[in-house]
N, CA and C of each residue as an Amber inpcrd file, in Angstrom:
protein
   423
  90.0250000  55.5270000  28.0420000  89.0600000  54.9740000  28.1910000
  88.9120000  53.3140000  28.3540000  88.2870000  53.0890000  29.5330000
  88.4030000  51.7640000  29.7970000  87.1920000  51.0600000  29.1920000
  87.3390000  49.6920000  28.9800000  86.1760000  48.9250000  28.3940000
  85.1730000  48.7920000  29.5960000  83.9790000  48.8880000  29.2160000
  82.7650000  48.6170000  30.1730000  82.9500000  46.9720000  30.4330000
  82.5310000  46.7050000  31.8850000  82.3720000  45.0360000  32.1060000
  81.3640000  44.3960000  31.2080000  81.8900000  43.3560000  30.6880000
  81.4590000  42.6180000  29.8870000  80.5380000  41.4410000  30.5280000
  79.3730000  41.2820000  29.8970000  78.4890000  39.9040000  30.3850000
  78.8710000  38.9570000  29.2600000  78.7050000  37.8600000  29.7220000
  78.7860000  36.4040000  29.0530000  77.8950000  36.6790000  27.9470000
  78.4630000  37.0190000  26.5180000  77.3880000  37.0230000  25.4450000
  77.1710000  35.8090000  24.8810000  78.3480000  34.7450000  24.8970000
  78.3500000  33.4650000  24.3640000  77.0400000  32.8270000  24.3640000
  76.5050000  32.8020000  25.7330000  75.2520000  32.0180000  26.2030000
  74.0300000  32.6070000  25.7710000  74.1910000  34.1280000  25.7850000
  72.7560000  34.7000000  25.4250000  72.7180000  34.7560000  23.8570000
  73.8140000  34.9550000  23.3280000  73.9090000  34.7480000  21.6370000
  73.4630000  33.4100000  21.1480000  73.9540000  32.2230000  21.9550000
  73.3820000  31.0840000  21.4950000  71.8080000  30.8160000  21.8220000
  71.5180000  31.4410000  22.7940000  70.0530000  31.1300000  23.1700000
  69.2860000  31.7840000  22.0500000  69.6580000  33.1390000  21.7590000
  69.0430000  33.9930000  20.9080000  68.9430000  33.2600000  19.4910000
  70.1600000  32.6830000  18.8190000  70.1960000  31.9640000  17.8230000
  69.1510000  30.8520000  17.5670000  69.2440000  30.1050000  18.8250000
  68.4150000  28.9350000  18.8450000  67.0270000  29.1220000  18.8040000
  66.5720000  30.4040000  19.4340000  65.1750000  30.9510000  19.4090000
  64.8660000  31.2230000  17.8110000  65.6820000  32.0950000  17.4340000
  65.5330000  32.5450000  15.9610000  65.3410000  31.5210000  14.8170000
  66.2540000  30.6910000  15.0740000  66.5020000  29.7060000  14.0090000
  65.5640000  28.6280000  14.0260000  65.5210000  28.1290000  15.2450000
  64.8060000  26.7720000  15.5470000  63.4010000  27.1400000  16.2760000
  62.8750000  28.2780000  16.5350000  61.7110000  28.2370000  17.4120000
  61.6670000  28.1110000  18.5270000  62.8390000  27.7810000  19.3390000
  62.7900000  27.5150000  20.8050000  64.3810000  27.1770000  21.1320000
  64.4100000  26.7950000  22.6150000  65.7170000  26.4540000  22.9700000
  65.8200000  25.1460000  22.4140000  67.3010000  24.7090000  22.3200000
  67.8280000  23.3500000  22.0270000  68.6620000  22.8840000  23.0610000
  68.3820000  21.5380000  23.3700000  69.3710000  21.0050000  24.3520000
  70.1480000  20.0400000  23.6870000  71.4710000  19.8500000  23.9730000
  72.2840000  18.8620000  23.3770000  72.1510000  17.6070000  24.0780000
  71.9560000  16.4400000  23.4990000  71.8970000  15.2290000  24.0830000
  72.9980000  14.2440000  23.4400000  73.5030000  13.0730000  24.1380000
  73.8600000  12.2370000  23.6390000  73.4600000  10.7500000  23.7660000
  73.8470000   9.5640000  23.0340000  73.1440000   8.4680000  23.4300000
  73.0190000   7.9050000  25.0170000  74.2470000   8.2960000  25.7330000
  74.3330000   7.9870000  27.0020000  74.0600000   8.9330000  28.2100000
  73.5100000   9.9940000  27.6620000  73.3520000  11.1110000  28.5870000
  71.6270000  11.6700000  28.7180000  71.4280000  12.0430000  29.8160000
  70.0700000  12.6510000  29.9900000  70.2150000  13.9860000  29.2880000
  69.0140000  14.3030000  28.6460000  69.1360000  15.6990000  28.0120000
  69.1720000  16.6490000  28.9370000  70.0020000  17.8610000  28.4820000
  70.2680000  18.8120000  29.3850000  68.9070000  19.8810000  29.4920000
  68.6740000  20.3550000  30.5910000  67.4440000  21.1270000  30.4720000
  67.6200000  22.2590000  29.5810000  66.3470000  22.6890000  29.2900000
  66.3290000  23.7850000  28.3050000  66.4160000  25.0350000  28.8830000
  67.0390000  25.8860000  28.3260000  67.3100000  27.2680000  28.8040000
  66.9070000  28.3530000  27.8290000  65.5660000  29.1040000  28.1510000
  65.1430000  29.9670000  27.4450000  66.1060000  31.1440000  27.2960000
  65.8260000  31.9150000  26.1220000  66.6200000  33.3160000  25.8750000
  66.0260000  34.1620000  26.9520000  67.0330000  35.1390000  27.3960000
  66.6160000  36.0550000  28.2870000  65.7390000  37.2600000  27.5480000
  64.8160000  37.7620000  28.2410000  63.5100000  38.5730000  27.5680000
  64.5560000  39.7920000  27.0380000  65.3910000  40.4650000  27.3370000
  66.1970000  41.3660000  26.6190000  67.5350000  40.9320000  26.3480000
  68.0460000  40.8960000  25.1160000  69.2650000  40.5300000  24.9600000
  70.0790000  41.8010000  24.0160000  70.9840000  42.3300000  24.8750000
  71.8440000  43.3820000  24.3130000  72.7610000  42.6230000  23.4050000
  72.7150000  43.1220000  21.8680000  73.7770000  42.5760000  21.1030000
  74.5990000  43.8510000  20.6520000  75.6660000  43.8330000  21.2460000
  76.7700000  44.7890000  20.7550000  78.1350000  43.9170000  20.2410000
  78.4380000  44.1270000  19.0800000  79.6460000  43.4160000  18.5820000
  80.9060000  44.0690000  19.1120000  82.2510000  43.4650000  18.3950000
  83.3910000  44.2670000  18.7240000  83.9600000  44.6000000  17.2570000
  84.6470000  45.4620000  17.2990000  85.5240000  45.9550000  16.0390000
  86.9060000  46.2290000  16.5360000  87.6690000  45.8550000  15.7450000
  89.1740000  46.1740000  15.9880000  89.3640000  47.7520000  15.7080000
  90.2390000  48.3070000  16.4130000  90.5070000  49.7770000  16.2170000
  90.9400000  49.7830000  14.7850000  91.9110000  48.9650000  14.3540000
  92.5690000  49.0960000  12.9950000  91.6500000  48.5200000  11.8940000
  90.3100000  48.1580000  12.1700000  89.1590000  47.7230000  11.3090000
  88.2670000  49.0970000  10.9810000  88.5020000  50.0510000  11.8760000
  87.5410000  50.9950000  11.6190000  88.0080000  51.6410000  10.3260000
  86.9250000  52.4760000   9.8050000  87.2940000  53.4910000   8.5390000
  88.2270000  54.5740000   9.0700000  88.8990000  55.0220000   8.2110000
  89.9090000  56.1660000   8.5850000  89.2660000  57.2780000   9.0730000
  87.9560000  57.5440000   8.7050000  87.3520000  58.7010000   9.2260000
  86.8730000  58.5630000  10.7980000  86.7950000  57.3800000  11.0290000
  86.4690000  56.9090000  12.5990000  87.7840000  57.2530000  13.4650000
  88.9270000  56.9750000  12.7380000  90.0220000  57.3130000  13.3840000
  90.2800000  58.7220000  13.5480000  89.9250000  59.3800000  12.5680000
  90.1150000  61.1080000  12.6980000  88.9660000  61.4990000  13.8350000
  87.6870000  60.7370000  13.9560000  86.8770000  61.3010000  14.7630000
  87.5070000  61.0540000  16.4120000  87.9670000  59.7070000  16.5550000
  88.3940000  59.4880000  17.8420000  89.8000000  60.4520000  18.0990000
  90.4330000  60.7760000  17.1240000  91.3830000  61.5990000  17.4880000
  90.9950000  62.9650000  17.9830000  89.8430000  63.5010000  17.2540000
  89.3550000  64.8600000  17.5290000  88.5040000  64.6420000  19.2750000
  88.2040000  63.6470000  19.4930000  87.4720000  63.4900000  20.8390000
  88.4540000  63.3750000  21.7370000  89.6150000  62.8520000  21.5520000
  90.8290000  62.6620000  22.6630000  91.1530000  64.2120000  22.6890000
  91.3950000  64.9730000  21.6430000  91.7290000  66.5850000  21.8290000
  90.6090000  67.4940000  22.2020000  89.5020000  66.8690000  22.2670000
  88.3400000  67.7920000  22.7230000  87.8900000  68.8540000  21.5010000
  88.0170000  68.3370000  20.3870000  87.3710000  69.0230000  19.1890000
  88.6050000  69.8980000  18.7300000  88.3610000  70.7850000  17.7510000
  86.8810000  71.2370000  17.2930000  86.3080000  70.2820000  16.3820000
  84.9290000  69.9870000  16.4130000  84.3420000  69.0770000  15.8470000
  83.3570000  69.6050000  14.4540000  83.2940000  68.8450000  13.4940000
  82.8790000  69.2870000  12.2300000  81.4220000  69.8990000  12.0000000
  80.5790000  69.3910000  13.2170000  79.1070000  69.4800000  13.2820000
  78.9330000  69.8600000  14.4830000  77.8800000  70.9580000  14.6760000
  77.3910000  71.5200000  15.8660000  76.6540000  70.4270000  17.0150000
  76.1630000  69.1390000  16.2410000  75.5710000  68.1210000  16.9690000
  76.5730000  67.3240000  17.7560000  77.7440000  67.3410000  17.2120000
  79.1240000  66.4440000  18.0020000  79.2140000  66.9160000  19.3310000
  79.2700000  65.7040000  20.3050000  79.4010000  65.9960000  21.5740000
  78.0300000  66.1840000  22.4610000  77.0170000  65.9930000  21.7940000
  75.7860000  66.2170000  22.5000000  75.3900000  64.7470000  22.9650000
  74.5520000  64.8250000  23.9560000  74.0920000  63.4940000  24.6500000
  73.5170000  62.6690000  23.5890000  73.8470000  61.3330000  23.8680000
  73.1740000  60.2110000  23.1160000  72.2570000  59.6840000  23.9980000
  71.0250000  59.5170000  23.4960000  69.8880000  59.0220000  24.7480000
  69.6860000  57.5590000  24.5050000  70.1880000  56.7370000  23.8080000
  70.1730000  55.3370000  23.5620000  68.7000000  55.0060000  23.6110000
  67.9000000  55.5530000  22.8610000  66.7010000  55.2830000  22.6900000
  66.3110000  53.9430000  22.1260000  67.2490000  53.5290000  21.2200000
  67.0860000  52.1770000  20.5770000  67.2510000  51.0650000  21.7500000
  67.8550000  51.2950000  22.9130000  68.2540000  50.5780000  23.9310000
  69.2660000  49.2080000  23.5060000  70.0400000  49.4190000  22.5880000
  70.8720000  48.7470000  22.3110000  72.2110000  48.6420000  23.2830000
  72.5120000  49.8700000  23.6550000  73.9170000  49.8270000  24.4830000
  73.4600000  49.7320000  25.7800000  74.3440000  49.4640000  26.7210000
  73.9690000  49.1000000  28.2030000  73.1910000  50.4450000  28.6400000
  72.2270000  50.0510000  29.5910000  71.3150000  50.9930000  30.0910000
  72.2500000  51.8390000  31.0560000  72.2650000  52.9900000  30.9800000
  72.9110000  54.0930000  31.5590000  72.0060000  55.3230000  32.0430000
  72.4970000  56.1380000  33.0570000  71.8340000  57.3530000  33.1680000
  71.9700000  58.2690000  31.8840000  70.8610000  59.3100000  31.9590000
  70.8510000  60.4160000  30.8890000  72.1420000  61.1210000  30.9320000
  73.1640000  61.1840000  29.9060000  74.0210000  62.2650000  29.8060000
  75.3760000  61.2770000  29.8680000  75.4390000  59.7980000  30.0960000
  76.3860000  59.0370000  30.1830000  77.0510000  58.9230000  28.8720000
  76.1140000  58.7390000  27.7680000  76.7030000  58.4970000  26.3160000
  76.9220000  59.9010000  25.5580000  77.6390000  60.2620000  24.6860000
  77.8060000  61.4370000  23.7230000  78.1220000  60.7350000  22.3330000
  77.5680000  61.7410000  21.3340000  77.6760000  60.9390000  19.9290000
  78.3430000  62.0630000  19.4060000  79.3220000  61.3440000  18.2120000
  79.9940000  62.2170000  17.3770000  79.9280000  61.6640000  15.8820000
  79.9660000  62.5650000  14.8610000  79.8580000  62.1470000  13.5910000
  81.1960000  61.6280000  13.1710000  81.0930000  60.5470000  12.2420000
  82.2920000  60.0620000  11.3450000  81.9180000  60.2530000   9.9810000
  82.5120000  61.0590000   9.4600000  82.4150000  61.6080000   8.0400000
  82.3100000  60.5970000   7.1560000  81.5470000  60.8190000   6.3210000
  81.0990000  59.7740000   5.1250000  81.6940000  60.5580000   3.7630000
  82.6430000  60.2350000   3.2910000  83.0050000  60.9240000   2.0690000
  81.9640000  60.8160000   1.0770000  81.7040000  61.8570000   0.2470000
  80.6430000  62.0540000  -0.6020000  79.4560000  62.3650000  -0.2780000
  79.0080000  62.2780000   1.4320000  77.7930000  62.4250000   1.5980000
  77.5850000  63.9540000   1.8220000  76.3220000  64.4810000   1.2610000
  76.0280000  65.7040000   1.4070000  75.4750000  65.9990000   2.9920000
  75.3140000  64.9850000   3.6300000  74.7780000  65.2940000   5.1590000
  75.6850000  64.4670000   5.9810000  75.5830000  64.4410000   7.4190000
  76.0670000  63.8530000   8.3440000  76.3700000  62.4110000   8.0560000
  75.5100000  61.8490000   7.1140000  75.5130000  60.3860000   6.9020000
  75.0890000  59.7410000   8.1940000  75.4730000  58.2410000   8.0910000
  74.7890000  57.4310000   9.3120000  75.8830000  56.8340000  10.0490000
  77.1230000  57.2520000   9.9750000  78.0980000  56.7960000  10.7850000
  78.4480000  57.4360000  12.0600000  78.5660000  56.9900000  13.1280000
  78.8870000  57.7430000  14.5920000  79.7850000  56.8500000  15.4020000
  80.3490000  57.5520000  16.2840000  81.1550000  57.0320000  17.3940000
  80.1940000  57.5940000  18.4870000  79.8990000  56.5650000  19.4160000
  79.1480000  56.9630000  20.6420000  80.2730000  56.6210000  21.7220000
  80.4990000  57.6030000  22.6330000  81.4130000  57.3730000  23.7420000
  80.8040000  57.3310000  25.1780000  81.1280000  56.2220000  26.0120000
  80.5690000  56.2130000  27.3130000  81.6770000  57.1340000  28.2340000
  81.3930000  57.1100000  29.4900000  82.1680000  57.9430000  30.6430000
  83.5550000  57.0270000  30.9620000  83.5380000  55.5730000  30.5590000
  84.5940000  54.8690000  30.9190000  85.6960000  55.0080000  29.8560000
  86.9090000  54.7530000  30.3730000  88.0630000  54.8840000  29.3680000
  87.9730000  53.9360000  28.1390000  88.2250000  54.1980000  27.1610000
  87.9180000  53.5170000  25.7900000  86.8380000  52.9810000  25.6870000
  85.6870000  53.5940000  26.2690000  84.2430000  53.0010000  26.0550000
  83.7570000  53.6690000  24.9350000  84.1640000  53.2130000  23.5020000
  83.8160000  53.9300000  22.3450000  83.2190000  52.8000000  21.5210000
  81.8070000  53.2420000  21.1260000  81.1380000  52.3910000  20.2320000
  81.0930000  52.9960000  18.7860000  81.2270000  52.1370000  17.8060000
  81.1430000  52.5130000  16.3750000  79.7570000  52.0580000  15.8670000
  78.9320000  52.7630000  15.0930000  77.6880000  52.4400000  14.1160000
  77.9390000  52.8150000  12.9140000  77.8250000  52.2510000  12.0320000
  77.5570000  52.6530000  10.4700000  76.3540000  52.7950000   9.9330000
  75.4490000  52.4230000  10.6840000  74.0810000  52.4230000  10.3220000
  72.9420000  53.0190000  11.1880000  73.3390000  54.2130000  11.6880000
  72.8720000  55.0350000  12.2410000  72.0610000  54.4500000  13.4610000
  72.8860000  53.8310000  14.3440000  72.1420000  53.2990000  15.5610000
  71.4920000  52.2130000  15.4210000  71.4160000  51.3890000  14.2820000
  70.7130000  50.1000000  14.2500000  71.6320000  49.0740000  14.7390000
  72.7800000  49.3120000  14.9150000  73.6260000  48.1770000  15.5190000
  75.0260000  49.0650000  16.1830000  75.8740000  48.2650000  16.9730000
  77.0290000  49.0950000  17.4920000  78.0280000  47.9380000  17.7270000
  79.2270000  48.4600000  17.6090000  80.4060000  47.5390000  17.8840000
  81.4250000  48.2340000  18.8620000  81.6350000  47.7040000  19.8430000
  82.3230000  48.2520000  20.8430000  84.0350000  48.1780000  20.1410000
  84.5760000  49.4780000  20.1150000  85.8690000  49.5070000  19.6210000
  86.9210000  48.6910000  20.5230000  87.6190000  47.8600000  20.1830000
  88.8680000  47.1660000  20.6400000  89.9550000  48.0520000  20.3710000
  90.5580000  48.7910000  21.3140000  91.7020000  49.7450000  21.1320000
  93.1170000  48.9380000  21.2250000  92.8620000  47.5680000  21.3240000
  94.3310000  46.7870000  21.5280000  94.6280000  46.1230000  20.2210000
  93.9150000  46.1410000  19.1190000  94.2010000  45.5920000  17.8850000
  93.8420000  46.4350000  16.8350000
């Protein structure tokens, strides 16, 4: 699986933080320079972090191994289409994403942890909070 093209998140993240923390955009100034024009945050900011493969819980490694092998999966919901209703992941056509359970030791249910895969090579997202946030898995570390 390949990583999806990445947008420049640094500028968007800075604009979002500025808006959230200070109530609006901030322009840097110096004593000898005119203020930079204010840049407002985009209307929609997708916030997807990154996580090193080595930092995933062991159960996520197990799930990724099962995905590579094509199963069998522990839950019948595994491999079903992920709808991206939360709108956090990049907008793609229905059927682009699929979800898989990351077993939570001691949980009597599927728990909140999932791997969501995209169609591109190594396009794997990890969520530990049932889709409230996602981290793109960096398979190189």
